[in-house]
C-alpha positions as CSV (number, residue, x, y, z in Angstrom):
1,M,144.8,33.6,277.5
2,E,145.6,29.9,277.8
3,Q,143.0,27.5,279.0
4,K,143.0,23.8,279.8
5,L,141.7,21.2,277.3
6,P,138.3,20.0,278.5
7,N,139.1,16.3,278.7
8,A,142.8,16.2,279.3
9,Q,142.5,15.3,283.0
10,T,139.7,12.8,282.2
11,V,141.9,11.1,279.6
12,L,144.8,10.9,282.1
13,I,142.6,9.4,284.8
14,L,141.1,6.9,282.3
15,G,144.6,5.9,281.2
16,I,145.7,5.3,284.8
17,I,142.5,3.3,285.5
18,S,143.0,1.3,282.3
19,V,146.5,0.2,283.3
20,V,145.8,-0.4,287.0
21,G,142.4,-2.0,286.3
22,T,144.0,-4.4,283.9
23,C,146.7,-5.4,286.3
24,C,144.3,-5.7,289.3
25,C,140.9,-6.7,288.0
26,S,140.5,-8.0,284.4
27,G,141.4,-7.1,280.9
28,L,137.9,-5.8,280.2
29,V,138.5,-2.9,282.5
30,G,141.6,-1.9,280.6
31,I,139.9,-2.3,277.2
32,I,136.8,-0.3,278.2
33,C,138.7,2.6,279.9
34,G,141.3,2.6,277.2
35,L,138.8,2.9,274.4
36,I,136.8,5.6,276.2
37,G,140.0,7.5,276.9
38,L,141.2,7.3,273.3
39,S,137.8,8.6,272.1
40,K,138.0,11.6,274.4
41,Y,141.7,12.1,273.3
42,K,140.6,12.3,269.7
43,N,138.0,15.1,270.5
44,D,140.6,17.2,272.4
45,K,143.3,16.6,269.8
46,V,141.0,18.2,267.2
47,L,140.5,21.2,269.5
48,Y,144.3,21.5,270.1
49,D,145.2,21.2,266.5
50,A,142.8,24.0,265.6
51,N,144.5,26.5,267.9
52,P,147.6,25.1,269.8
53,G,148.5,28.4,271.4
54,Q,145.2,28.6,273.2
55,Y,145.6,25.4,275.3
56,S,148.2,24.7,278.0
57,D,147.9,21.0,279.1
58,F,148.6,19.0,275.9
59,G,151.2,17.1,277.9
60,N,148.6,15.6,280.2
61,L,146.5,14.7,277.2
62,N,149.4,13.0,275.5
63,T,150.4,11.1,278.7
64,G,146.8,9.9,279.1
65,R,146.8,8.7,275.5
66,I,150.0,6.7,276.0
67,L,148.5,5.2,279.2
68,C,145.3,4.3,277.4
69,I,147.2,2.6,274.7
70,I,149.3,0.6,277.2
71,G,146.1,-0.4,279.2
72,L,144.3,-1.4,276.0
73,V,147.2,-3.6,274.8
74,L,147.6,-5.2,278.3
75,G,143.8,-5.7,278.5
76,C,143.7,-7.4,275.0
77,L,146.7,-9.6,276.0
78,Q,144.9,-10.6,279.2
79,V,141.7,-11.4,277.4
80,V,143.5,-13.4,274.7
81,Y,145.3,-15.4,277.4
82,F,142.1,-16.1,279.2
83,V,140.4,-17.3,276.0
84,F,143.5,-19.5,275.2
85,M,143.4,-21.0,278.7
86,L,139.7,-21.8,278.4
87,A,140.2,-23.3,275.0
88,T,143.2,-25.5,276.0
89,V,142.4,-26.7,279.6
90,G,138.7,-25.8,280.0
91,W,137.0,-24.1,282.9
92,D,137.8,-26.8,285.4
93,G,141.5,-26.8,284.5
94,Y,141.6,-23.0,284.8
95,M,139.9,-23.1,288.2
96,E,142.3,-25.8,289.3
97,Q,145.2,-23.7,288.3
98,I,143.8,-20.7,290.2
99,N,143.2,-22.8,293.3
100,S,146.8,-24.2,293.2
101,L,148.2,-20.6,292.9
102,S,146.1,-19.4,295.8
103,R,147.3,-22.3,298.0
104,M,150.9,-21.5,297.1
105,G,150.3,-17.9,298.2
106,G,148.9,-19.0,301.5
107,R,152.0,-21.0,302.5
108,G,154.4,-18.0,302.6
């Protein structure tokens, strides 16, 4: 009898949150959810490797892993960009850039 891996759906959800959270909120959301998802993937992968015929949803687990990796990479890139911006223009320059972008969006 095939059964579902215990964390496959959790890894998939964390991967989706990692990608969407990075795009909408900040890179830290992507990094945190991506790392948690990869940790849970590792646990389920050990279970699956021990007895592959017993589990049915390895595809969800693998898709979640890929999304976690994408979210982790995007989150790291966003954090590196933020640190670079703070190092080059400072907080005031960064906030000035954000304000000018928000004013441009209000004109449409």
